[in-house]
N, CA, C and O of each residue as an XYZ file, in Angstrom:
696
protein
N     111.746    132.606    115.268
C     112.851    132.973    114.273
C     113.375    131.835    113.572
O     113.593    130.819    114.231
N     113.631    131.845    112.233
C     113.691    130.702    111.449
C     115.112    130.131    111.785
O     116.066    130.905    111.705
N     115.306    128.891    112.137
C     116.763    128.603    112.329
C     117.465    127.487    110.985
O     118.488    126.832    111.185
N     116.755    127.453    109.754
C     117.255    126.661    108.526
C     117.041    125.448    108.677
O     117.747    124.608    108.119
N     115.790    125.062    109.641
C     115.302    123.806    109.221
C     114.617    123.770    107.849
O     113.901    124.584    107.265
N     115.172    122.305    107.468
C     114.148    122.494    105.776
C     112.906    121.943    106.518
O     111.954    122.041    105.744
N     112.515    121.396    107.716
C     110.961    120.884    107.701
C     110.467    121.941    108.179
O     109.266    121.738    108.360
N     110.823    123.206    108.550
C     110.096    124.200    109.066
C     109.742    125.244    108.424
O     110.579    125.241    107.521
N     109.006    126.255    108.227
C     108.759    127.300    107.852
C     109.231    128.460    108.668
O     109.780    128.182    109.734
N     109.085    129.904    108.286
C     109.685    130.893    108.497
C     109.421    131.413    110.154
O     110.177    132.092    110.850
N     108.310    130.937    110.441
C     107.805    130.582    111.950
C     108.034    129.536    112.883
O     107.478    129.530    113.982
N     108.818    128.652    112.512
C     109.446    127.772    113.362
C     108.124    126.178    113.064
O     108.355    125.005    113.358
N     107.055    126.643    112.530
C     106.090    125.562    112.283
C     106.631    124.512    111.779
O     107.826    124.652    111.518
N     106.096    123.322    111.505
C     106.486    121.840    110.673
C     105.665    122.330    109.726
O     104.797    123.153    110.016
N     105.883    121.792    108.249
C     105.990    121.884    107.263
C     105.237    120.636    107.163
O     105.928    119.691    107.543
N     103.738    120.204    106.682
C     103.291    119.193    106.357
C     103.146    118.844    104.663
O     103.939    118.071    104.128
N     101.882    119.603    103.791
C     101.822    119.552    102.766
C     102.945    120.061    101.809
O     102.972    119.498    100.715
N     103.690    120.838    101.991
C     104.977    121.471    101.659
C     106.030    120.341    101.322
O     106.693    120.366    100.286
N     106.117    119.492    102.141
C     107.352    118.688    101.792
C     106.908    117.510    100.675
O     107.715    116.647    100.329
N     105.755    117.560    100.233
C     105.480    116.915     98.984
C     105.446    117.505     97.463
O     104.723    118.475     97.241
N     106.122    117.003     96.547
C     106.415    117.361     95.295
C     104.577    117.406     95.340
O     104.096    118.311     96.022
N     103.605    116.449     94.626
C     102.151    116.637     94.181
C     101.644    117.879     95.349
O     100.795    118.577     94.795
N     101.913    118.361     96.799
C     100.987    119.038     97.265
C     101.566    120.495     97.601
O     100.808    121.242     98.220
N     102.491    120.841     97.347
C     103.739    122.333     97.525
C     102.944    123.260     96.087
O     102.979    123.132     94.863
N     102.204    124.285     97.135
C     101.227    124.957     95.836
C     102.016    125.963     95.316
O     101.868    126.653     94.307
N     103.191    125.927     96.469
C     104.055    127.517     96.013
C     105.413    127.536     95.378
O     106.498    128.091     95.548
N     104.817    126.620     94.520
C     106.445    126.586     93.360
C     107.077    125.271     93.909
O     107.618    125.011     92.834
N     107.342    124.533     94.472
C     108.118    123.451     95.418
C     109.104    123.822     96.022
O     109.616    122.803     96.485
N     109.904    125.019     96.402
C     110.568    125.601     97.061
C     111.134    124.488     98.691
O     112.121    124.523     99.425
N     110.043    123.736     98.640
C     110.125    123.089    100.360
C     110.291    121.607    100.117
O     110.786    120.793    100.897
N     109.741    121.361     98.769
C     109.367    119.803     98.570
C     110.287    119.090     98.843
O     111.429    119.492     98.618
N     110.111    118.095     99.285
C     111.329    117.046     99.514
C     110.886    115.507     99.374
O     111.746    114.665     99.630
N     109.818    115.152     99.049
C     109.302    114.044     98.874
C     108.059    113.810     97.780
O     107.330    114.718     97.379
N     107.972    112.489     97.402
C     106.743    112.108     96.250
C     105.639    111.493     97.241
O     106.158    110.942     98.211
N     104.660    111.470     97.227
C     103.801    110.960     97.641
C     103.314    109.121     96.798
O     102.718    108.163     97.291
N     103.964    109.346     95.297
C     103.711    108.194     94.473
C     104.440    107.125     94.921
O     105.314    107.362     95.755
N     104.231    105.722     94.456
C     104.539    104.819     94.477
C     106.239    104.488     94.323
O     106.897    103.560     94.792
N     106.810    106.112     93.127
C     107.992    105.667     92.959
C     108.544    107.163     93.088
O     108.009    108.255     93.282
N     110.041    106.658     92.867
C     111.061    108.028     92.813
C     110.084    109.045     91.565
O     109.382    108.582     90.666
N     110.317    110.465     91.867
C     110.063    110.977     90.823
C     111.598    112.092     90.252
O     112.574    112.468     90.900
N     111.229    112.318     88.883
C     112.022    113.883     88.938
C     111.627    114.639     88.040
O     111.114    114.228     86.999
N     111.798    115.746     88.297
C     110.791    116.771     88.029
C     112.100    118.086     87.528
O     112.974    118.533     88.271
N     111.871    118.432     86.174
C     113.412    120.009     86.212
C     114.489    119.316     87.164
O     114.792    119.843     88.235
N     115.035    118.161     86.753
C     116.475    117.335     86.794
C     116.365    117.463     88.588
O     117.390    117.191     89.213
N     115.375    117.791     89.202
C     115.547    117.528     90.654
C     114.926    115.931     90.872
O     114.073    115.245     90.308
N     115.689    115.793     91.807
C     114.955    113.970     92.502
C     113.827    114.081     93.355
O     114.112    115.089     94.001
N     112.640    113.653     93.801
C     112.089    113.665     94.682
C     111.542    111.983     94.820
O     110.973    111.353     93.928
N     111.942    111.414     96.383
C     112.000    110.073     96.605
C     110.671    109.889     96.962
O     109.971    110.761     97.479
N     110.269    108.596     96.649
C     109.056    108.399     97.056
C     109.164    108.260     98.570
O     110.173    107.717     99.017
N     108.359    108.635     99.280
C     108.428    108.211    100.810
C     107.660    107.302    101.332
O     107.869    107.011    102.510
N     106.894    106.820    100.812
C     106.297    105.438    100.595
C     106.863    104.184    100.669
O     106.538    103.189    101.318
N     108.206    104.497     99.515
C     108.827    103.640     99.121
C     110.214    103.692    100.627
O     110.604    102.691    101.227
N     110.538    104.686    100.808
C     111.457    104.743    102.079
C     110.965    104.183    103.180
O     111.726    103.501    103.866
N     109.658    104.348    103.552
C     108.931    103.949    104.690
C     109.129    102.545    104.559
O     109.882    102.084    105.416
N     108.743    101.856    103.863
C     108.489    100.250    103.511
C     110.277     99.861    103.625
O     110.647     99.083    104.505
N     110.979    100.293    102.951
C     112.230     99.739    102.681
C     112.697    100.062    103.944
O     113.679     99.339    104.110
N     112.548    100.687    104.832
C     113.062    101.342    106.258
C     112.856     99.705    107.530
O     113.657     99.378    108.406
N     111.722     99.101    107.213
C     111.018     98.307    107.641
C     110.972     98.347    109.221
O     111.337     97.442    109.972
N     110.372     99.764    109.630
C     110.812    100.007    110.777
C     108.959    100.422    111.659
O     108.502    101.564    111.639
N     108.230     99.252    112.312
C     107.170     99.199    112.642
C     106.804    100.455    113.349
O     105.825    101.155    113.088
N     107.860    100.706    114.445
C     107.770    101.656    115.474
C     107.850    103.075    114.788
O     107.861    104.080    115.499
N     107.900    103.160    113.533
C     107.869    104.205    113.194
C     109.351    105.408    113.469
O     109.761    106.144    112.571
N     109.928    105.362    114.818
C     110.556    106.078    115.137
C     111.698    106.562    114.461
O     111.884    107.748    114.188
N     112.488    105.590    114.186
C     113.804    105.495    113.701
C     113.423    106.068    111.692
O     114.191    106.728    110.992
N     112.227    105.593    111.337
C     111.900    106.049    110.455
C     112.000    107.869    110.188
O     112.691    108.539    109.421
N     110.996    108.224    111.181
C     110.954    109.644    111.346
C     112.428    110.716    111.831
O     112.644    111.904    111.593
N     113.137    109.819    112.489
C     114.174    110.154    112.617
C     115.269    110.402    111.277
O     116.071    111.336    111.282
N     115.186    109.646    110.409
C     115.738    109.703    109.292
C     115.477    110.457    108.426
O     116.359    111.094    107.850
N     113.985    110.578    108.081
C     113.739    111.252    107.023
C     113.117    112.407    107.450
O     113.263    113.393    106.727
N     112.489    112.515    108.405
C     111.905    113.614    108.697
C     112.726    114.544    109.839
O     113.888    114.457    110.237
N     111.753    115.372    110.161
C     111.914    116.231    111.654
C     111.691    115.806    112.686
O     110.974    116.497    113.410
N     112.252    114.355    113.265
C     112.101    113.610    114.081
C     110.881    113.247    114.746
O     110.071    113.671    113.921
N     110.157    112.724    115.728
C     108.775    112.191    116.149
C     107.555    112.865    115.965
O     106.501    112.483    115.457
N     108.037    114.427    116.698
C     106.778    115.367    116.729
C     106.724    116.000    115.194
O     105.646    116.547    114.961
N     107.484    116.025    114.330
C     107.168    115.533    113.076
C     106.208    114.860    112.404
O     105.253    115.288    111.756
N     106.596    113.675    112.649
C     106.090    112.397    112.428
C     104.772    112.334    112.758
O     103.933    112.029    111.911
N     104.455    112.613    114.005
C     103.268    112.626    114.818
C     102.421    113.632    113.813
O     101.527    112.909    113.372
N     102.331    114.411    113.473
C     101.703    115.396    113.064
C     101.243    115.260    111.697
O     100.110    115.500    111.278
N     102.412    114.782    110.944
C     102.051    114.329    109.369
C     101.295    113.119    109.867
O     100.215    113.137    109.276
N     101.335    112.393    110.429
C     100.565    111.110    110.626
C      98.983    111.157    110.648
O      98.181    110.501    109.982
N      98.734    112.314    111.795
C      97.348    113.123    111.776
C      96.595    113.900    111.311
O      95.511    114.308    111.726
N      97.407    114.226    110.034
C      97.379    115.182    108.938
C      96.157    114.437    108.516
O      96.199    113.225    108.725
N      94.905    114.993    107.876
C      93.600    114.529    106.881
C      94.521    114.334    105.547
O      94.379    113.152    105.235
N      94.962    114.652    105.083
C      95.256    114.188    103.649
C      96.652    113.515    103.757
O      97.403    113.307    102.803
N      96.867    113.234    104.928
C      98.070    111.698    104.741
C      97.455    110.422    105.392
O      97.888    109.308    105.094
N      96.332    110.615    106.381
C      95.795    109.487    107.119
C      95.851    108.245    106.243
O      96.742    107.395    106.243
N      94.636    108.286    105.417
C      94.595    107.256    104.651
C      95.850    106.574    103.502
O      95.656    105.462    103.012
N      97.068    107.351    103.176
C      98.173    106.780    102.404
C      98.657    106.113    103.612
O      98.932    104.929    103.418
N      98.837    106.528    104.778
C      99.661    106.198    105.812
C      99.228    104.930    106.190
O     100.029    104.004    106.317
N      97.502    104.749    106.465
C      97.196    103.540    106.723
C      97.203    102.073    105.605
O      97.048    100.880    105.866
N      97.398    102.628    104.596
C      97.799    101.797    103.248
C      99.447    101.496    103.558
O      99.762    100.328    103.330
N     100.477    102.324    104.014
C     101.987    101.903    103.715
C     102.222    100.805    105.506
O     102.966     99.864    105.782
N     101.316    101.460    106.209
C     101.128    100.412    107.239
C     100.810     98.944    107.087
O     101.391     98.070    107.730
N      99.944     98.740    106.285
C      99.419     97.294    105.687
C     100.448     96.735    105.225
O     101.037     95.716    105.586
N     100.705     97.709    104.115
C     101.768     97.020    103.209
C     103.340     96.684    103.883
O     104.115     95.810    103.494
N     103.517     97.516    104.845
C     105.006     96.941    106.050
C     104.463     95.976    106.265
O     104.673     95.063    105.467
N     103.568     95.728    107.369
C     102.888     94.527    107.990
C     103.035     93.130    107.034
O     103.503     92.035    107.345
N     102.457     93.590    105.756
C     102.737     91.866    104.723
C     104.095     92.087    104.271
O     104.606     90.983    104.079
N     104.779     92.878    104.056
C     106.211     93.200    103.867
C     107.021     92.052    105.047
O     107.671     91.066    104.697
N     106.794     92.458    106.390
C     107.279     91.901    107.225
C     107.263     90.410    107.551
O     108.289     89.790    107.833
N     105.892     89.798    107.492
C     105.156     88.865    107.889
C     105.769     87.862    106.625
O     106.020     86.695    106.928
N     106.001     88.306    105.249
C     106.252     87.651    103.918
C     107.961     87.220    104.459
O     108.309     86.047    104.325
N     108.820     88.112    104.981
C     109.943     88.071    105.565
C     109.812     86.800    106.529
O     109.913     85.640    106.132
N     109.644     87.068    107.456
C     109.097     86.013    108.223
C     108.634     84.775    107.910
O     109.028     83.887    108.666
N     107.982     84.480    107.102
C     107.920     83.135    106.631
C     108.916     82.515    105.689
O     108.986     81.336    105.343
N     109.602     83.438    105.370
C     110.806     82.890    104.490
C     111.917     82.295    105.073
O     112.587     81.353    104.652
N     112.040     82.957    106.105
C     112.946     82.552    107.728
C     111.803     81.032    107.835
O     112.037     79.969    107.259
N     111.023     81.212    108.398
C     110.473     79.684    108.842
C     110.617     78.778    107.974
O     110.968     77.649    108.317
N     110.332     79.152    106.468
C     110.419     77.877    105.645
C     111.838     77.209    105.918
O     112.105     76.040    106.197
N     112.678     78.332    105.747
C     114.233     77.652    106.532
C     114.302     77.098    107.067
O     114.669     75.999    106.652
N     114.034     77.254    108.514
C     113.980     76.543    109.353
C     113.407     74.812    109.455
O     113.815     73.798    110.022
N     112.374     75.122    108.660
C     111.262     74.084    108.502
C     112.145     73.049    107.905
O     112.130     71.906    108.361
N     112.870     73.362    106.966
C     113.508     72.369    105.655
C     114.793     71.795    106.579
O     115.490     70.891    106.119
N     114.969     72.156    107.421
C     116.248     71.613    108.563
C     115.935     70.582    109.191
O     114.785     70.148    109.119
N     117.064     69.863    110.074
C     116.274     68.787    110.486
C     116.681     68.840    112.206
O     117.090     67.933    112.932
N     116.385     70.304    112.519
C     116.379     70.375    114.109
C     115.270     70.090    114.983
O     114.248     69.659    114.449
N     115.287     70.261    116.287
C     114.256     70.529    116.868
C     113.050     71.764    116.409
O     111.826     71.628    116.399
N     113.732     72.787    116.103
C     112.548     73.504    115.445
C     111.700     73.596    114.501
O     110.687     74.292    114.432
N     112.288     72.632    113.530
C     111.546     72.320    112.256
C     110.236     71.654    112.519
O     109.211     72.031    111.949
N     110.256     70.586    113.446
C     108.849     70.319    113.588
C     107.694     71.922    113.774
O     106.717     72.150    113.062
N     108.059     72.557    114.595
C     107.211     73.451    114.844
C     106.969     74.537    113.837
O     105.934     75.202    113.791
N     108.302     74.708    112.798
C     107.893     75.395    112.044
C     107.384     74.886    110.935
O     107.050     75.726    110.099
N     107.208     73.695    110.643
C     106.195     72.728    109.440
C     105.120     72.625    110.063
O     104.215     72.269    109.307
N     104.824     72.763    111.028
C     103.877     72.587    111.825
C     102.895     74.173    111.609
O     101.727     74.252    111.230
N     103.768     75.234    111.968
C     102.849     76.639    111.868
C     102.852     76.559    110.116
O     101.782     76.861    109.587
N     103.842     76.223    109.329
C     103.278     76.254    108.072
C     102.038     75.207    107.465
O     101.397     75.425    106.437
N     101.916     74.327    108.137
C     100.607     73.392    107.772
C      99.405     73.940    108.475
O      98.313     73.470    108.156
N      99.455     74.757    109.274
C      98.501     75.368    109.660
C      98.067     77.285    109.081
O      97.350     78.186    109.517
N      98.871     77.123    108.069
C      98.479     78.411    107.562
C      98.674     79.497    109.235
O      97.750     80.107    109.772
N     100.129     79.444    109.725
C      99.842     80.094    111.142
C     100.197     81.828    110.703
O     100.304     82.626    111.635
N     100.379     82.368    109.131
C     100.497     83.539    108.896
C      99.202     84.269    108.721
O      98.969     85.427    109.070
N      98.413     83.446    108.144
C      96.986     84.425    108.132
C      96.403     84.779    109.312
O      96.285     84.128    110.351
N      95.990     86.073    108.989
C      95.666     86.564    110.231
C      94.384     86.520    110.850
O      93.513     86.584    109.983
N      93.826     86.419    112.232
C      92.707     85.737    112.655
C      91.441     86.577    111.681
O      91.659     87.714    111.261
N      90.155     85.870    111.408
C      89.321     86.518    111.033
C      88.447     87.580    111.818
O      87.813     87.310    112.839
N      88.489     88.619    111.309
C      87.920     89.506    112.249
C      85.957     89.458    112.280
O      85.075     89.782    111.485
N      86.002     88.824    113.764
C      85.062     88.933    114.268
C      84.017     89.852    115.024
O      82.945     89.565    115.556
N      84.825     91.289    114.864
C      83.844     92.368    115.339
C      82.934     92.921    114.727
O      82.125     93.729    115.184
N      83.008     92.550    113.743
C      81.383     93.163    113.453
C      80.276     92.491    113.567
O      79.247     92.982    113.103
N      80.255     91.391    114.123
C      79.146     90.579    115.100
C      79.016     91.354    116.527
O      79.980     91.685    117.216
N      77.583     91.594    116.857
C      77.594     91.583    118.410
C      77.781     93.772    118.360
O      77.777     94.558    117.413
N      77.884     93.926    119.512
C      77.803     95.134    119.636
C      79.517     95.702    119.390
O      80.554     95.136    119.735
N      79.355     96.860    118.757
C      80.899     97.288    118.574
C      81.773     97.802    119.759
O      81.296     98.227    120.811
N      82.696     97.745    119.564
C      83.852     97.555    120.780
C      84.160     99.014    120.943
O      84.180     99.673    119.904
N      84.376     99.559    121.950
C      84.418    101.319    122.268
C      85.638    101.731    121.263
O      85.821    102.938    121.102
N      86.304    101.008    120.723
C      87.284    101.566    120.056
C      86.892    101.631    118.929
O      87.500    102.440    118.228
N      85.884    100.937    118.343
C      85.702    100.778    116.921
C      84.319    102.056    116.846
O      84.291    102.921    115.969
N      83.404    101.943    117.797
C      82.633    103.882    117.821
C      83.766    104.387    117.947
O      84.211    104.156    116.822
N      84.593    104.926    118.501
C      85.604    106.236    118.257
C      86.127    106.265    116.818
O      86.208    107.244    116.076
N      86.513    104.808    116.538
C      87.303    104.933    114.673
C      85.866    105.601    114.301
O      85.954    106.799    114.036
N      84.591    105.056    114.236
C      83.523    105.454    113.467
C      83.005    107.070    113.502
O      82.340    107.678    112.663
N      83.557    107.525    114.777
C      83.012    109.105    115.143
C      84.215    109.848    114.534
O      84.040    110.924    113.963
N      85.312    109.344    114.635
C      86.639    110.452    114.361
C      86.254    110.232    112.644
O      86.133    111.260    111.977
N      86.109    109.169    112.107
C      85.604    109.338    110.869
C      84.796    110.364    110.260
O      85.161    111.091    109.337
N      83.312    110.380    111.021
C      82.041    111.063    110.735
C      82.686    112.673    110.858
O      82.392    113.530    110.025
N      83.620    112.949    112.042
C      83.887    113.970    112.243
C      84.838    114.518    110.876
O      84.678    115.645    110.407
N      85.561    113.808    110.482
C      86.724    114.071    109.352
C      85.590    114.519    108.354
O      85.411    115.716    108.134
N      84.960    113.713    107.855
C      84.150    113.976    106.838
C      83.319    115.268    107.009
O      83.366    116.106    106.108
N      82.546    115.489    108.127
C      82.046    116.660    108.468
C      82.881    117.857    108.209
O      82.473    118.850    107.606
N      84.403    117.671    108.830
C      84.990    118.532    108.637
C      85.705    119.192    107.497
O      85.952    120.390    107.364
N      86.036    118.040    106.573
C      86.359    117.724    104.935
C      84.983    118.915    104.259
O      85.133    120.006    103.710
N      83.883    118.266    104.534
C      82.971    118.989    103.901
C      82.448    120.419    104.203
O      81.572    120.937    103.511
N      82.940    120.945    105.113
C      83.019    122.365    105.728
C      84.075    123.332    105.382
O      84.047    124.561    105.459
N      84.903    122.635    105.033
C      86.320    123.516    104.295
C      85.922    123.346    102.901
O      86.205    124.346    102.242
N      85.347    122.394    102.212
C      85.156    122.418    100.524
C      83.971    123.661    100.576
O      83.981    124.600     99.780
N      83.078    123.512    101.524
C      82.219    124.702    101.024
C      82.320    125.796    101.538
O      81.849    126.734    100.896
N      82.788    126.006    102.508
C      83.700    127.414    102.736
C      83.929    128.490    101.443
O      83.590    129.622    101.099
N      85.079    126.871    100.773
C      86.132    127.546     99.804
C      84.857    127.808     98.412
O      84.924    128.564     97.443
N      84.217    127.244     98.657
C      83.790    127.523     97.502
C      82.310    128.212     97.877
O      81.776    128.667     96.865
N      81.643    128.366     98.916
C      80.782    129.428     99.190
C      81.313    131.106    100.096
O      80.688    132.118    100.413
N      82.610    130.709    100.225
C      83.169    131.705    100.989
C      82.574    131.803    102.115
O      81.406    131.417    102.135
N      83.373    132.519    103.812
C      83.334    132.255    104.790
C      81.646    132.476    104.971
O      81.021    133.218    104.212
N      81.115    131.851    105.898
C      79.385    132.401    106.687
C      79.819    133.449    107.761
O      80.958    133.687    108.162
N      78.712    133.980    108.105
C      78.274    135.010    108.168
C      78.225    134.820    109.899
O      77.791    135.728    110.607
């Protein structure tokens, strides 16, 4: 039964693609957000950029973001696991991480310019470029279990996408 939730369809399933202006194929009745880097307006109706909202909220746990802009954590988990959304979310997470590190670095620079006990440690951190991430050494030697699992998932996703495209073009297989 439909409970009036704008994030669910008539049978109570969470909407994924239809909440995005660019992906809603049914004339945009359910579209709430844009996948673009900036807010959009179409026919006088605004579509805020979900990427922009995600980065500006600065919530690395993503829990508060899911509560404010979606139908909670379960909806966010479904969306973040959707094949069309995975690559976008990876970019958003990377941008959020860089933004948070940049803000932290500003604070460290302010502490380094003072004359307190913490100034020495802050200056040392800056001198050693402590904000830089350690180089990834995982490409040398045997791959980790996590890396093997990531590659397997990537191959499975590619095969699934190929199968869906093939079926769409050639029709259902017998």
